[in-house]
C-alpha positions in Angstrom: 144.1 50.8 281.2 140.4 50.8 280.6 138.8 54.1 279.8 137.3 56.0 282.7 133.8 54.8 283.5 131.2 57.5 284.3 129.9 57.3 287.9 132.9 55.4 289.3 133.3 56.4 292.9 135.4 55.5 295.9 132.6 53.1 297.0 132.7 51.4 293.6 136.4 50.7 294.1 135.8 49.5 297.6 133.1 47.0 296.5 135.3 45.7 293.7 138.3 45.1 296.0 136.1 43.8 298.9 137.1 46.4 301.5 135.5 49.4 303.2 135.4 52.8 301.6 137.6 54.2 304.4 140.3 51.6 303.5 140.3 52.9 299.9 140.5 56.4 301.2 143.5 55.4 303.3 145.2 54.0 300.2 145.4 57.6 298.9 145.6 59.7 302.1 147.1 57.5 304.8 149.1 54.8 302.9 151.2 53.9 306.0 148.1 52.4 307.6 147.9 49.7 304.8 150.1 46.9 303.8 152.0 47.5 300.5 150.3 44.6 298.9 146.8 45.8 299.8 147.5 49.4 298.7 148.8 48.2 295.4 145.7 46.0 294.8 143.4 49.0 295.6 145.3 51.4 293.3 145.4 48.8 290.5 141.7 48.2 290.7 141.0 51.9 290.8 143.1 52.4 287.7 141.3 49.6 285.9 138.0 51.1 286.7 139.1 54.6 285.7 139.0 56.1 289.2 141.5 58.9 289.6 141.3 59.2 293.4 139.4 61.4 295.9 138.4 64.8 294.7 141.2 67.2 295.8 138.9 70.2 296.4 136.4 68.2 298.4 139.2 66.7 300.5 140.6 70.2 301.1 137.1 71.4 302.1 136.7 68.6 304.6 140.2 68.9 306.1 140.4 72.7 306.0 143.9 72.3 304.5 144.7 72.9 300.8 148.4 72.2 301.0 149.3 75.2 298.9 150.7 78.8 299.3 149.4 81.4 296.9 152.2 83.7 295.6 150.7 87.0 294.5 152.5 89.4 292.2 151.3 92.1 289.7 152.9 91.0 286.5 152.5 88.4 283.7 152.9 84.7 284.7 156.1 84.6 282.6 157.7 87.1 285.0 158.1 84.4 287.6 160.3 82.4 285.3 162.2 85.1 283.4 163.0 87.8 286.0 166.2 86.8 287.8 165.1 88.4 291.1 161.7 86.5 291.0 163.5 83.3 290.1 165.8 83.5 293.1 163.1 84.5 295.5 160.8 81.7 294.4 163.7 79.2 294.6 164.1 80.1 298.3 160.4 80.0 299.0 160.1 76.6 297.2 162.9 75.1 299.4 160.9 75.8 302.5 157.6 74.7 300.9 159.1 71.4 300.0 160.3 70.9 303.5 156.7 71.2 304.7 155.2 69.2 301.7 153.4 72.3 300.5 152.9 73.5 296.9 153.2 77.0 295.4 150.3 78.4 293.5 151.5 81.3 291.3 148.8 84.0 291.1 149.6 86.9 288.7 147.4 89.9 289.3 146.8 92.2 286.4 147.4 95.9 287.0 145.0 96.8 284.2 142.2 94.4 285.3 142.4 94.1 289.1 138.9 92.6 289.2 139.9 89.4 287.5 142.8 88.9 289.8 140.6 89.5 292.8 138.2 86.8 291.7 141.1 84.3 291.5 142.1 85.3 295.0 138.6 84.9 296.2 138.3 81.4 294.8 141.8 80.1 295.3 142.2 77.0 297.6 145.3 78.2 299.6 146.4 77.9 303.2 148.4 81.1 303.2 149.6 83.9 300.8 153.1 85.2 300.0 152.6 88.8 298.8 155.4 89.6 296.3 155.5 92.9 294.4 151.8 93.8 295.0 151.1 97.6 295.2 149.4 99.0 298.3 145.6 99.2 298.0 145.2 96.4 295.5 141.8 94.9 296.0 143.2 91.3 296.3 144.7 92.3 299.6 141.3 93.2 301.0 140.0 89.9 299.9 142.8 88.0 301.6 142.0 89.9 304.8 138.3 89.3 304.6 138.9 85.5 304.0 141.2 85.4 307.0 144.0 83.9 304.9 147.4 84.2 306.8 149.8 86.3 304.7 153.4 87.5 304.7 154.8 90.2 302.5 158.1 91.5 301.1 156.8 95.0 301.8 156.2 96.3 305.3 153.7 98.7 304.0 151.0 96.1 303.1 148.2 95.2 305.4 149.9 92.2 307.1 152.1 92.5 310.2 154.3 89.6 308.9 157.0 90.6 306.5 160.6 90.0 305.3 162.2 93.1 303.7 165.2 95.3 303.4 165.6 98.9 304.4 165.0 100.2 300.8 165.5 103.9 301.8 168.8 103.2 303.6 170.1 101.1 300.8 169.3 103.8 298.2 170.9 106.4 300.4 174.2 104.3 300.4 174.1 104.2 296.6 173.3 107.9 296.3 176.1 108.8 298.6 178.5 106.7 296.5 177.5 108.7 293.4 177.7 112.0 295.2 181.2 111.2 296.3 182.1 110.5 292.6 180.8 114.0 291.7 177.5 113.0 289.9 174.9 115.8 290.0 172.9 114.9 286.8 171.4 111.5 286.9 168.6 109.5 285.2 166.7 106.9 287.1 165.2 104.0 285.1 161.8 103.1 286.4 159.1 100.8 285.1 155.5 101.2 284.1 152.7 99.0 282.8 153.7 99.4 279.1 155.4 96.6 277.1 159.1 96.2 277.5 161.1 98.3 275.2 158.3 100.8 274.6 158.8 104.3 273.5 160.6 106.0 276.4 159.0 108.7 278.4 159.9 111.0 281.3 157.8 110.4 284.4 157.0 112.4 287.5 157.2 111.1 291.0 153.4 111.0 291.1 153.4 108.5 288.2 155.4 106.0 290.3 153.4 103.4 292.2 153.8 102.6 295.9 156.3 100.2 297.4 159.9 99.6 296.6 160.3 102.1 293.7 159.1 105.1 295.8 161.3 104.1 298.7 164.4 103.7 296.6 163.7 107.1 295.0 163.2 108.6 298.4 166.6 107.3 299.4 168.3 108.7 296.3 166.8 112.1 296.8 167.8 112.2 300.4 171.4 111.3 299.5 171.6 113.6 296.5 169.7 116.8 297.4 171.7 119.0 295.0 171.4 116.6 292.0 169.1 116.8 289.1 167.2 113.5 289.1 165.1 112.6 286.0 162.8 109.6 285.9 162.6 107.7 282.6 160.7 104.6 281.6 160.9 102.3 278.6 158.2 99.9 279.8 157.8 97.3 282.5 160.8 95.9 284.4 162.9 94.2 281.7 166.2 94.3 280.0 164.7 95.8 276.8 163.1 98.6 278.8 166.6 99.5 280.2 168.0 99.5 276.7 165.2 101.8 275.5 165.2 104.2 278.5 168.9 104.5 278.7 169.2 105.0 275.0 166.8 107.9 275.2 168.9 109.5 278.0 172.2 108.9 276.2 171.0 110.4 272.9 169.6 113.6 274.6 171.6 116.8 274.4 171.8 117.0 278.2 173.2 113.5 278.6 173.4 112.5 282.3 176.7 111.5 283.9 175.0 108.6 285.7 172.1 106.2 285.0 170.6 104.3 287.9 168.4 101.3 287.3 166.0 100.7 290.1 166.6 97.0 289.2 169.6 95.2 287.9 167.8 94.0 284.8 167.2 97.6 283.7 170.8 98.6 284.6 172.1 95.7 282.5 169.9 97.1 279.6 171.6 100.5 280.2 175.0 98.8 279.9 173.9 97.4 276.5 172.8 100.9 275.4 176.2 102.2 276.2 177.9 99.4 274.3 175.8 100.1 271.2 177.0 103.7 271.3 180.6 102.9 271.9 180.6 104.3 275.4 182.5 102.9 278.4 180.7 102.3 281.7 182.4 104.0 284.6 184.4 106.4 282.3 181.9 108.0 279.9 178.8 107.3 281.9 178.3 105.6 285.3 175.6 102.9 285.5 174.4 101.4 288.8 171.7 98.9 289.6 169.8 97.4 292.6 169.5 93.8 293.9 172.8 92.1 292.7 171.3 89.4 290.6 173.8 86.7 289.4 174.5 88.5 286.0 175.5 91.7 287.8 179.0 90.5 288.8 180.1 89.3 285.4 178.9 92.6 283.9 180.9 94.6 286.4 177.8 96.3 287.6 177.9 98.5 290.7 174.8 97.7 292.7 173.1 97.1 296.0 173.3 93.5 297.1 170.4 92.0 298.9 170.0 88.3 299.9 167.4 87.4 297.3 167.1 83.6 298.0 167.3 84.1 301.7 164.3 86.5 301.5 162.2 83.7 299.9 163.3 81.2 302.5 162.5 83.6 305.4 159.1 84.4 304.0 158.3 80.7 303.6 159.2 80.1 307.3 156.9 82.9 308.4 154.1 81.2 306.6 154.8 77.5 307.3 157.2 77.0 310.2 155.4 77.2 313.6 158.7 77.6 315.4 159.3 81.0 313.7 158.2 83.6 316.2 159.8 86.7 314.9 157.3 88.1 312.4 159.2 91.1 311.0 162.6 90.5 309.5 164.9 93.2 308.1 167.6 91.7 306.0 171.0 93.3 305.4 172.1 95.1 302.2 175.5 96.1 301.0 176.9 98.4 298.3 179.0 96.4 295.9 181.3 98.7 293.8 182.4 97.4 290.5 183.8 98.9 287.3 180.5 100.4 286.0 180.8 103.4 288.3 183.4 106.1 288.2 184.0 109.8 288.6 181.6 112.1 286.8 183.2 113.4 283.6 184.3 117.0 283.7 181.9 119.3 282.0 183.4 121.1 279.0 
């Protein structure tokens, strides 16, 4: 192939082939309107001249259709590929996007620099937005609203009326009632913060926790365990290493809790590792529970709240892309799954 020639345009290709510019445009945008032989000749000539095709942004501007959904989340880009919950959710969303020939544009929004993320949202060529793990009041949400971009969220508390969620409070109540029946009155809850994973653990107050799922899950636990001592501990952002650090801090304290609750399974799995390091048995020496029921939870014997992760992504995708979807607010079911990591509270000596 020849090197790209400066100034080569669609009209240049049309003149070289001996067809109209609209015919060249159809070769890229409406191939069914051309014979296979003519389309191949046009594309071969374009490649020879170094023409890469119509400008995608200009085409989107003319048609008013970008062919992409923006997926907004407040974490690093790597979170979308490393966190099991995010992976499952995005897999479900991608299935529906493929069905409608739509792409996904991952848009990480920094918690420390909301202005940069807001600029990206302002400039993004997207047809709709999937709001995934974005705290209430984030400036990017106001920008979406001002732009008139259709949006659907995994949190009913955001600005949009279209959402797919679970009853976070009710699910946490079910987990808390399970622990109460087992006699647990001293628990540590592993929460996340903006620090690096595995950071020096710290106790946190309820006011230090952001909005959304964490506060709702804590509300449910407090409702189900009114007589329990509940301490909040964080070892960094939502990651396995943070669970190891936070749980290790709690286990090494003089007033060791009888139960450790991860507000996510990845933190709870980290807590199980902290027990293993110290030669402690989950469910006998200390109870450990999680939330979400990611694939690794079953093999680890983790007691947790199951929610249909992939189905949540699929349902959100249909809210955004499927015109036959009329129900705009979907509450998905949850279930307490009891495994070996939970057991009766050890008797105090």
